[in-house]
C-alpha positions as CSV (number, residue, x, y, z in Angstrom):
1,M,21.0,5.4,-18.1
2,T,18.6,2.6,-17.1
3,E,19.8,-0.9,-17.7
4,K,18.0,-2.8,-20.5
5,L,14.9,-4.6,-19.3
6,D,15.0,-8.3,-20.1
7,L,11.5,-9.5,-19.5
8,D,12.3,-13.2,-20.0
9,H,15.0,-13.0,-17.4
10,L,12.7,-11.3,-14.9
11,R,9.9,-13.8,-15.5
12,G,12.3,-16.4,-14.2
13,W,11.3,-15.2,-10.8
14,I,7.7,-16.4,-11.2
15,G,7.0,-19.1,-8.7
16,K,9.7,-17.9,-6.3
17,T,8.5,-18.2,-2.7
18,T,9.5,-16.9,0.8
19,E,8.1,-17.2,4.3
20,A,8.2,-15.0,7.3
21,S,6.5,-14.8,10.7
22,D,5.9,-12.3,13.4
23,I,3.8,-11.8,16.6
24,V,1.0,-9.3,16.8
25,T,1.7,-7.2,19.9
26,G,-0.5,-4.8,21.8
27,Q,2.1,-2.0,21.2
28,L,1.9,-2.5,17.5
29,V,-1.9,-2.4,17.6
30,K,-1.8,0.8,19.6
31,G,0.5,2.5,17.1
32,L,-1.5,1.4,14.1
33,R,-4.8,2.4,15.6
34,A,-3.4,5.8,16.3
35,T,-2.1,6.2,12.8
36,L,-5.5,5.1,11.3
37,F,-7.4,7.7,13.4
38,Q,-9.0,5.1,15.6
39,E,-9.5,4.9,19.4
40,I,-6.2,3.7,20.8
41,G,-7.3,1.9,23.9
42,E,-5.3,-0.7,25.8
43,P,-5.3,-3.8,23.5
44,K,-5.0,-7.1,25.3
45,T,-4.4,-10.6,24.2
46,G,-7.2,-11.8,22.0
47,D,-8.3,-8.3,21.0
48,A,-8.8,-7.7,17.2
49,A,-6.1,-5.8,15.4
50,P,-6.8,-3.4,12.5
51,W,-7.6,-5.3,9.4
52,T,-4.4,-4.5,7.6
53,T,-2.0,-5.1,10.5
54,H,-0.3,-7.8,8.4
55,W,1.4,-5.0,6.4
56,C,3.3,-4.1,9.6
57,L,4.5,-7.7,10.3
58,A,7.8,-9.5,9.4
59,Q,9.0,-6.8,7.1
60,P,12.3,-7.6,5.4
61,V,15.4,-6.3,7.3
62,F,18.6,-5.5,5.4
63,P,21.8,-3.8,6.5
64,M,22.3,-0.2,5.5
65,S,25.0,-1.3,3.0
66,Q,22.4,-3.2,1.0
67,L,20.0,-0.4,0.5
68,G,19.6,1.4,-2.9
69,P,19.5,5.2,-3.4
70,D,15.7,5.2,-2.9
71,G,15.9,3.5,0.5
72,H,14.6,0.2,-0.7
73,P,16.8,-2.9,-0.6
74,T,18.9,-3.5,-3.7
75,R,17.1,-5.6,-6.3
76,G,17.4,-9.3,-6.9
77,G,16.4,-11.2,-3.8
78,F,12.8,-12.4,-3.5
79,L,11.6,-9.6,-5.9
80,P,13.0,-9.7,-9.4
81,P,15.8,-7.2,-10.2
82,V,13.7,-4.8,-12.3
83,P,16.2,-2.2,-13.7
84,L,13.7,0.7,-13.5
85,P,14.4,3.0,-10.5
86,R,11.0,4.3,-9.5
87,R,8.9,1.8,-7.6
88,M,5.3,2.3,-6.4
89,W,2.5,0.1,-5.0
90,A,0.0,0.2,-7.9
91,G,-2.9,-1.7,-6.3
92,G,-4.1,-5.2,-5.4
93,E,-6.8,-7.3,-3.9
94,L,-7.5,-8.4,-0.3
95,E,-9.7,-11.3,0.9
96,F,-10.4,-11.3,4.7
97,L,-11.3,-14.6,6.3
98,D,-10.4,-13.8,10.0
99,A,-9.1,-10.9,12.1
100,L,-5.5,-10.9,13.4
101,R,-5.5,-10.7,17.2
102,V,-3.1,-9.5,19.8
103,G,-0.9,-12.5,20.7
104,D,-1.2,-14.2,17.3
105,D,1.9,-15.7,15.8
106,A,1.2,-14.8,12.1
107,K,3.0,-16.4,9.2
108,R,3.2,-14.9,5.7
109,T,3.8,-17.1,2.7
110,S,4.6,-15.1,-0.4
111,R,4.9,-16.1,-4.1
112,I,5.8,-14.1,-7.2
113,A,2.7,-14.7,-9.4
114,D,3.5,-12.7,-12.5
115,V,5.9,-10.2,-14.2
116,T,4.5,-8.2,-17.1
117,M,5.4,-5.1,-19.1
118,K,3.4,-2.3,-20.5
119,T,4.1,1.0,-22.1
120,G,2.6,4.1,-20.5
121,S,2.8,7.9,-21.1
122,T,6.1,7.9,-19.1
123,G,7.7,5.0,-21.0
124,A,8.2,1.3,-20.0
125,L,6.3,0.0,-17.0
126,C,7.1,-3.3,-15.3
127,F,4.4,-4.9,-13.1
128,V,5.2,-7.5,-10.5
129,A,2.3,-9.4,-8.9
130,V,2.9,-10.9,-5.5
131,E,0.5,-13.3,-3.8
132,H,0.5,-13.5,0.0
133,I,-1.3,-15.9,2.4
134,I,-1.4,-14.9,6.1
135,T,-2.1,-17.7,8.6
136,T,-2.5,-18.0,12.3
137,S,-3.1,-21.0,14.6
138,R,-6.8,-20.7,13.6
139,G,-6.0,-21.1,9.9
140,V,-5.9,-18.7,6.9
141,A,-6.7,-15.1,7.9
142,I,-5.9,-13.1,4.8
143,R,-5.3,-13.8,1.1
144,E,-3.8,-11.0,-0.9
145,R,-2.4,-10.0,-4.2
146,Q,-0.1,-6.9,-4.4
147,D,0.7,-5.2,-7.7
148,I,4.0,-3.4,-7.7
149,V,4.9,-1.1,-10.6
150,Y,8.4,0.0,-11.7
151,R,9.2,2.8,-14.1
152,D,12.0,5.0,-15.2
153,L,12.7,8.4,-13.6
154,S,12.5,10.0,-17.1
155,G,13.7,13.3,-15.6
156,A,10.5,14.1,-13.7
157,A,7.4,12.7,-12.1
158,P,4.3,12.7,-14.3
159,A,3.0,16.2,-14.9
160,A,-0.6,17.1,-14.2
161,S,-2.9,16.9,-17.1
162,A,-3.6,20.1,-19.0
163,K,-7.2,19.1,-19.3
164,A,-9.7,20.4,-16.7
165,P,-10.3,17.7,-14.1
166,S,-13.6,15.8,-14.2
167,P,-16.1,16.9,-11.5
168,P,-15.3,15.1,-8.3
169,P,-17.6,12.2,-7.4
170,V,-20.2,12.9,-4.7
171,A,-19.9,10.6,-1.7
172,K,-22.7,9.4,0.5
173,H,-20.2,8.5,3.2
174,R,-17.1,10.7,3.9
175,E,-14.5,11.4,6.5
176,S,-11.6,13.9,6.2
177,H,-8.1,14.0,7.6
178,M,-4.8,15.9,7.1
179,A,-2.0,14.4,5.1
180,D,0.5,15.4,7.7
181,P,4.3,14.5,7.4
182,V,4.2,13.0,10.9
183,L,1.4,10.7,9.7
184,L,3.5,9.5,6.8
185,F,6.5,9.1,9.1
186,R,4.5,7.0,11.6
187,Y,3.3,4.7,8.9
188,S,6.8,4.3,7.5
189,A,8.0,3.4,11.0
190,L,5.2,0.9,11.6
191,T,5.9,-0.9,8.3
192,F,9.7,-0.6,8.5
193,N,9.5,1.2,5.1
194,G,12.7,3.0,4.2
195,H,11.3,4.3,0.8
196,R,12.6,7.9,0.8
197,I,9.7,9.4,-1.1
198,H,7.6,9.2,2.1
199,Y,10.0,11.2,4.4
200,D,12.9,12.8,2.5
201,R,11.6,16.0,0.9
202,D,14.9,16.8,-0.8
203,Y,15.1,13.4,-2.4
204,V,11.5,13.2,-3.5
205,T,11.5,16.7,-5.0
206,K,15.0,16.9,-6.4
207,V,15.6,13.3,-7.5
208,E,12.2,11.9,-8.3
209,G,10.6,15.2,-9.2
210,Y,7.4,15.0,-7.1
211,P,6.0,18.3,-5.6
212,G,6.2,16.9,-2.0
213,L,6.2,13.8,0.2
214,V,4.2,11.0,-1.3
215,F,1.4,9.4,0.8
216,H,1.8,5.6,1.0
217,G,-0.5,3.5,-1.2
218,P,-0.9,0.9,1.6
219,L,-1.9,3.6,4.1
220,Q,-4.7,4.8,1.7
221,A,-5.8,1.2,1.2
222,A,-5.7,0.6,5.0
223,L,-8.0,3.6,5.6
224,I,-10.3,2.4,2.8
225,V,-10.6,-1.0,4.4
226,E,-11.3,0.4,7.9
227,F,-13.9,2.8,6.5
228,A,-15.6,0.0,4.7
229,A,-15.6,-2.1,7.9
230,K,-17.0,0.8,9.9
231,L,-19.9,1.1,7.5
232,H,-20.6,-2.6,7.9
233,G,-20.7,-2.8,11.7
234,G,-17.0,-3.6,12.0
235,A,-17.0,-6.5,9.5
236,A,-14.2,-6.3,6.9
237,P,-15.2,-7.0,3.3
238,K,-14.9,-10.6,2.1
239,K,-13.0,-9.2,-0.9
240,L,-11.7,-5.7,-1.7
241,G,-9.9,-4.7,-4.9
242,Y,-8.1,-1.4,-5.2
243,R,-5.8,0.6,-7.5
244,G,-3.9,3.8,-7.3
245,V,-5.2,6.5,-9.6
246,Q,-2.7,9.4,-9.0
247,P,-0.3,10.3,-6.2
248,L,-1.5,11.9,-3.0
249,F,0.8,14.4,-1.4
250,E,1.5,15.8,2.1
251,G,0.3,19.1,3.4
252,S,-3.4,19.2,2.5
253,E,-6.7,17.7,3.5
254,F,-7.7,14.3,2.0
255,S,-10.8,12.3,2.3
256,V,-11.9,8.7,2.5
257,N,-15.2,8.2,0.7
258,A,-17.8,5.5,0.0
259,N,-21.1,5.0,-2.0
260,D,-23.4,2.0,-1.8
261,T,-23.7,0.0,-5.0
262,G,-26.3,-2.5,-3.9
263,A,-23.8,-5.4,-4.1
264,G,-21.3,-3.7,-1.8
265,L,-19.4,-0.4,-1.6
266,E,-17.5,1.8,-4.1
267,L,-14.7,3.4,-2.1
268,W,-12.0,6.0,-2.8
269,T,-9.5,8.4,-1.3
270,A,-9.4,11.9,-2.7
271,N,-7.1,14.9,-2.5
272,S,-8.2,18.4,-1.4
273,D,-9.8,19.1,-4.8
274,G,-11.9,16.0,-4.4
275,Q,-10.1,14.1,-7.2
276,P,-9.7,10.4,-6.5
277,T,-6.2,9.2,-5.7
278,M,-7.1,5.5,-5.0
279,K,-10.2,3.6,-5.9
280,G,-11.6,0.4,-4.5
281,S,-14.6,-1.9,-4.6
282,A,-15.7,-4.1,-1.7
283,T,-18.2,-6.9,-1.3
284,W,-19.4,-8.8,1.7
C-alpha cells in the first residue's frame, strides 16, 4: 500500500538547489551521436556536441544499497520523497543559447520549482518541476524545466483506450527508426539511468504492467530537438516545449515528425500506428 501523500510536506522541497559539473568528452559525443542516428566522426576539442548532451553530464551516482526497486535512487535527497512508486518524465521546456562543445567544463545548477498534485484516470498524480541552468566558460548555454510525474502502480499500467484512435497526423517532414532494445540500453548507459523500465523486461511487464520496454522520454525529446535543428540548418530552437502523450515501446518502428507552423515547427514522435507519443513546439 502506498504511503499517504502529504503535499504540504513535499512542497517544503521547493527552492532546494544543487550543483554538479562534468566535462564534455569526445568519447561521450561519439556515443551520443551514434545513439541519435548521426554521423559519428572523430570529435575534437571545440567541436559542437549534440544539443541535449547535458542530459548525459554529471548524473547523480549512488551506491547499489541506496537504489529503490525500480532502479532509481531512494527518495528524499534533492528530489522530494514522493510516496508514489511509478516515476516518468512528463515533459518540459528547453531554451538553447549556446552549443556545448568538446572540452567544455559544464556546470548544472538545479532548483525545485514546484510540487503539485492532480487526479487522473489512474488516481493521484504528483508533478515535480525542476529548473536547470547549464553554464560553460562562455556563459549560459541552456535553460531548462523538467516536469517529472509520479503515480501509483494501481495494479497495471494504463490500458489502451477502447475508442478508435484518431487519424494520425500527416507530417511534411519525417524520419523513421527502430525502437531497438540496444538503442534503449545505449541511452540508459550514456545517461547513467538505472530505471529498470528501459532494460529489464521481467520488471517492466510483471511489476509495472507495461507490454514491453519503455522508450525514454528524454531520448524522444533529444531526437525531436535534433530533427528540428536539422530542418533549420543546424540551429537549435531558441525555445522548445514538449510533453509525453503516451508511452512508446520497444520492438517496432517509430518516427520523428515535423510540420511548419509559420512561427516555427510542430514536432512529434509517433509509434508504428502513427499515433503521437510525444509532442513539441519549437520557435527560433
